[in-house]
C-alpha positions as CSV (number, residue, x, y, z in Angstrom):
1,X,152.1,16.2,202.3
2,X,150.2,19.3,203.5
3,X,150.5,22.7,201.9
4,X,149.1,25.7,204.0
5,X,147.2,28.1,201.8
6,X,147.2,30.5,204.9
7,X,150.6,31.1,206.4
8,X,149.1,32.4,209.6
9,X,146.1,30.6,211.2
10,X,142.7,32.3,210.6
11,X,139.3,31.3,211.9
12,X,137.0,29.9,209.2
13,X,133.8,31.8,208.5
14,X,131.9,28.6,209.7
15,X,132.9,25.0,210.1
16,X,130.3,22.4,209.2
17,X,131.0,18.9,210.6
18,X,129.2,16.2,208.7
19,X,129.1,13.1,211.0
20,X,129.2,15.1,214.2
21,X,127.3,12.3,216.0
22,X,130.3,10.0,215.6
23,X,133.4,9.6,217.8
24,X,135.8,11.6,215.6
25,X,133.3,14.1,214.2
26,X,132.1,15.0,217.7
27,X,135.7,15.5,218.9
28,X,136.5,17.8,215.9
29,X,133.2,19.8,216.4
30,X,134.0,20.2,220.1
31,X,137.5,21.4,219.4
32,X,136.3,24.1,216.9
33,X,133.4,25.2,219.2
34,X,135.8,25.6,222.1
35,X,138.0,27.8,219.9
36,X,135.0,30.1,219.3
37,X,134.5,29.1,215.6
38,X,130.9,29.0,214.5
39,X,130.2,25.3,214.1
40,X,127.3,23.5,212.6
41,X,126.9,19.8,213.6
42,X,125.2,17.6,211.1
43,X,124.2,14.1,212.1
44,X,122.2,11.3,210.6
45,X,119.1,12.8,212.3
46,X,119.6,15.9,210.1
47,X,120.3,14.2,206.8
48,X,120.2,10.5,205.9
49,X,123.1,10.4,203.4
50,X,121.7,7.2,201.8
51,X,118.4,8.7,201.0
52,X,117.6,9.6,197.3
53,X,117.4,13.3,198.1
54,X,120.4,13.4,200.5
55,X,122.6,15.7,198.4
56,X,119.8,18.3,198.0
57,X,119.0,18.2,201.7
58,X,122.6,18.5,202.6
59,X,123.3,21.3,200.2
60,X,120.4,23.3,201.7
61,X,122.2,23.3,205.0
62,X,125.5,24.5,203.6
63,X,126.4,28.1,202.7
64,X,129.0,29.8,200.4
65,X,132.2,30.2,202.4
66,X,131.8,27.2,204.7
67,X,134.7,25.0,205.6
68,X,133.4,21.4,205.7
69,X,134.7,18.4,207.6
70,X,133.5,15.1,206.0
71,X,133.6,12.7,208.9
72,X,130.5,10.6,208.1
73,X,131.0,7.0,207.0
74,X,129.6,3.6,207.8
75,X,132.6,2.1,209.6
76,X,134.3,-0.2,209.9
77,X,133.4,-1.3,206.4
78,X,133.3,-5.1,206.5
79,X,131.0,-6.4,203.7
80,X,130.2,-5.7,200.0
81,X,126.9,-4.2,201.0
82,X,128.6,-1.8,203.4
83,X,131.1,-0.9,200.7
84,X,128.2,-0.1,198.3
85,X,126.4,2.0,200.9
86,X,129.6,4.0,201.6
87,X,130.0,4.8,198.0
88,X,126.4,6.1,197.9
89,X,127.1,8.1,201.0
90,X,130.3,9.7,199.5
91,X,128.5,10.4,196.3
92,X,125.8,12.3,198.2
93,X,128.6,14.4,199.9
94,X,130.4,15.4,196.7
95,X,127.1,16.2,194.9
96,X,126.1,18.5,197.8
97,X,129.6,20.1,197.8
98,X,129.3,20.9,194.1
99,X,126.1,22.9,194.7
100,X,127.9,25.4,197.0
101,X,131.0,27.6,196.9
102,X,132.9,26.1,199.8
103,X,136.1,27.5,201.2
104,X,137.6,24.3,202.3
105,X,136.9,20.6,202.6
106,X,138.6,18.2,205.0
107,X,138.0,14.5,204.4
108,X,138.5,12.3,207.4
109,X,139.9,9.1,205.9
110,X,142.0,6.2,207.2
111,X,145.5,4.7,207.0
112,X,143.7,1.5,205.7
113,X,144.2,2.8,202.1
114,X,147.9,1.8,202.3
115,X,149.4,-1.5,201.3
116,X,151.2,-3.5,204.0
117,X,154.8,-2.6,204.5
118,X,157.6,-3.6,206.9
119,X,158.9,0.0,206.5
120,X,157.3,3.0,208.2
121,X,154.5,4.4,206.0
122,X,154.6,8.0,204.7
123,X,152.0,10.1,202.9
124,X,153.3,9.0,199.5
125,X,153.2,5.3,200.3
126,X,151.4,3.1,197.8
127,X,147.6,3.1,198.1
128,X,146.8,-0.5,197.7
129,X,144.3,-1.6,200.3
130,X,143.6,-5.3,201.1
131,X,140.3,-4.9,203.0
132,X,136.8,-3.6,202.3
133,X,137.5,-0.8,204.8
134,X,140.6,0.3,202.9
135,X,138.9,0.0,199.5
136,X,136.1,2.2,200.8
137,X,138.4,4.9,202.0
138,X,140.4,4.8,198.8
139,X,137.2,5.1,196.7
140,X,136.2,8.0,198.9
141,X,139.6,9.7,198.4
142,X,139.4,9.3,194.6
143,X,135.9,10.7,194.6
144,X,136.9,13.7,196.6
145,X,140.0,14.3,194.6
146,X,138.0,14.1,191.3
147,X,134.9,16.0,192.2
148,X,135.6,18.5,195.0
149,X,136.6,21.9,193.6
150,X,137.3,23.6,196.9
151,X,140.8,23.3,198.6
152,X,140.9,19.7,199.8
153,X,142.8,18.0,202.6
154,X,142.6,14.3,203.5
155,X,143.5,13.1,207.0
156,X,144.5,9.4,207.4
157,X,144.4,8.6,211.1
158,X,145.6,5.2,212.3
159,X,143.9,3.3,215.2
160,X,142.1,5.9,217.3
161,X,141.3,5.5,221.0
162,X,139.8,7.7,223.7
163,X,137.0,8.1,226.1
164,X,133.5,7.8,224.6
165,X,134.5,5.6,221.7
166,X,131.3,3.6,220.9
167,X,133.0,0.9,218.9
168,X,134.9,-0.5,221.8
169,X,137.3,-2.2,219.3
170,X,140.1,-4.6,220.2
171,X,142.9,-2.5,221.7
172,X,143.2,0.4,224.2
173,X,139.4,1.2,224.5
174,X,138.3,-2.4,225.0
175,X,141.2,-3.5,227.2
176,X,140.8,-0.5,229.5
177,X,137.1,-1.1,229.9
178,X,137.5,-4.8,230.5
179,X,140.2,-4.1,233.1
180,X,138.1,-1.6,234.9
181,X,135.3,-4.2,235.2
182,X,137.7,-6.8,236.5
183,X,137.2,-8.9,233.4
184,X,140.0,-11.0,231.8
185,X,141.6,-9.7,228.6
186,X,142.0,-12.3,225.9
187,X,144.4,-11.5,223.1
188,X,144.5,-12.7,219.6
189,X,147.5,-15.0,219.5
190,X,149.9,-13.7,222.2
191,X,149.2,-10.0,221.4
192,X,152.5,-9.7,219.5
193,X,151.2,-7.5,216.8
194,X,152.8,-4.0,216.9
195,X,150.6,-1.1,216.0
196,X,150.4,2.7,216.3
197,X,147.6,4.1,218.3
198,X,146.6,7.8,218.2
199,X,144.5,9.7,220.8
200,X,141.2,11.2,219.4
201,X,142.2,14.5,221.0
202,X,145.3,14.6,218.7
203,X,143.1,13.8,215.7
204,X,140.8,16.7,216.6
205,X,143.7,19.1,217.2
206,X,145.4,18.3,213.9
207,X,142.0,18.7,212.0
208,X,141.6,22.1,213.7
209,X,145.0,23.2,212.6
210,X,144.3,22.1,209.1
211,X,141.1,24.1,209.1
212,X,142.8,27.2,210.5
213,X,145.6,27.1,207.9
214,X,143.2,26.0,205.1
215,X,145.7,23.3,204.3
216,X,145.5,21.1,201.2
217,X,147.0,17.6,200.5
218,X,147.3,14.6,202.7
219,X,148.4,13.9,206.3
220,X,148.8,10.6,208.1
221,X,147.9,11.0,211.7
222,X,150.1,8.5,213.7
223,X,152.5,9.0,216.5
224,X,155.5,7.1,215.0
225,X,155.6,4.7,217.9
226,X,154.4,1.1,217.7
227,X,153.3,-0.9,220.7
228,X,152.3,-4.6,221.0
229,X,148.7,-5.4,222.0
230,X,150.1,-7.3,225.0
231,X,151.8,-4.1,226.2
232,X,148.6,-2.2,225.6
233,X,146.7,-4.7,227.7
234,X,149.4,-4.4,230.4
235,X,149.0,-0.7,230.5
236,X,145.2,-1.1,230.8
237,X,145.6,-3.5,233.8
238,X,148.1,-1.1,235.5
239,X,145.6,1.8,235.1
240,X,142.7,-0.3,236.6
241,X,144.8,-1.3,239.6
242,X,143.0,-4.7,239.5
243,X,144.5,-8.1,239.2
244,X,143.1,-8.7,235.8
245,X,144.4,-11.8,233.9
246,X,145.8,-11.3,230.4
247,X,145.9,-14.5,228.2
248,X,146.5,-15.4,224.6
249,X,144.2,-17.4,222.3
250,X,144.7,-19.4,219.0
251,X,144.5,-17.2,215.9
252,X,141.9,-18.0,213.3
253,X,143.8,-16.4,210.5
254,X,147.0,-14.5,209.7
255,X,148.0,-11.4,211.7
256,X,146.7,-8.2,210.1
257,X,149.4,-6.2,208.3
258,X,151.8,-9.1,209.0
259,X,151.9,-8.0,212.6
260,X,153.5,-4.6,212.0
261,X,152.1,-1.2,211.0
262,X,154.5,1.7,211.6
263,X,154.5,5.3,210.4
264,X,157.0,8.1,209.9
265,X,155.4,11.2,211.4
266,X,157.8,13.7,209.8
267,X,155.1,15.3,207.7
268,X,153.2,16.2,210.9
269,X,156.2,17.8,212.4
270,X,157.0,19.6,209.2
271,X,153.5,21.0,208.9
272,X,153.1,21.9,212.6
273,X,156.5,22.1,214.3
274,X,155.1,23.0,217.7
275,X,152.8,19.9,217.8
276,X,153.7,16.8,219.7
277,X,151.7,13.6,219.7
278,X,150.4,12.3,223.0
279,X,152.2,9.1,224.2
280,X,150.0,6.0,224.6
281,X,150.4,5.8,228.4
282,X,149.4,9.5,228.7
283,X,146.5,9.1,226.3
284,X,145.2,6.1,228.1
285,X,145.5,7.8,231.5
286,X,143.5,10.7,230.1
287,X,140.8,8.5,228.7
288,X,140.6,6.6,232.0
289,X,140.2,9.9,233.9
290,X,137.6,11.2,231.4
291,X,135.4,8.1,231.6
292,X,135.5,8.1,235.4
293,X,134.6,11.8,235.5
294,X,131.7,11.2,233.2
295,X,130.4,8.2,235.2
């Protein structure tokens, strides 16, 4: 659960977004810049967080009073080597943070830290990941909780979609792009898995609100609505207005999360009563419009 250390929103002195070259980091940096908040964007070109001197180089870019968003990670984490590198990366972050008197740290994590459940997940659900990606994010959470002395918030978004996503992962982004090209969409199994999908704009908006309230604690970022991948594909085809074929395919393993991953968004509504998540159809329409507008 989140606790606001500032009852009324107040602009931070400066927001530093580490990982601003990534999909989520860029969206958060854009949101803060548009609000008129001084924003420093740090990318891999500025600091290689795997380098031996990474913490020193990063600390030199930070200043007392900064609010920092830690959105840098090697993701999705799929192998032992990637897990090792992510631990090194997170270690560089926390060592740099220890060298400066920060006002606030926001860790962009993942719902992958949670164990599978047939009940809607909440912020206090058991952290018992079953994937390298989840283990990485749990290790990162523990490192931040142990080492960071500034007020700390961890955000755990579920599957994120939106225009400009470079990963093009299975789901809204990939299906929409395939449909726009007139390419067939092939589902895992029959696309019967039901998952929550959250728009990147909502992730950025909630991160901004957390920064403005200097909130601490944890927040799951998920709409509370699950949709099957077949229904996501159908939405993508409808948006494309093309006669794209949707077909199933034999599965090579069990369905992730037993085919169901739901969330209770009550904590979001409690923390920010005036906030409403974007529906998947509306989010996909906006992503479609944005990508067409950007060529």
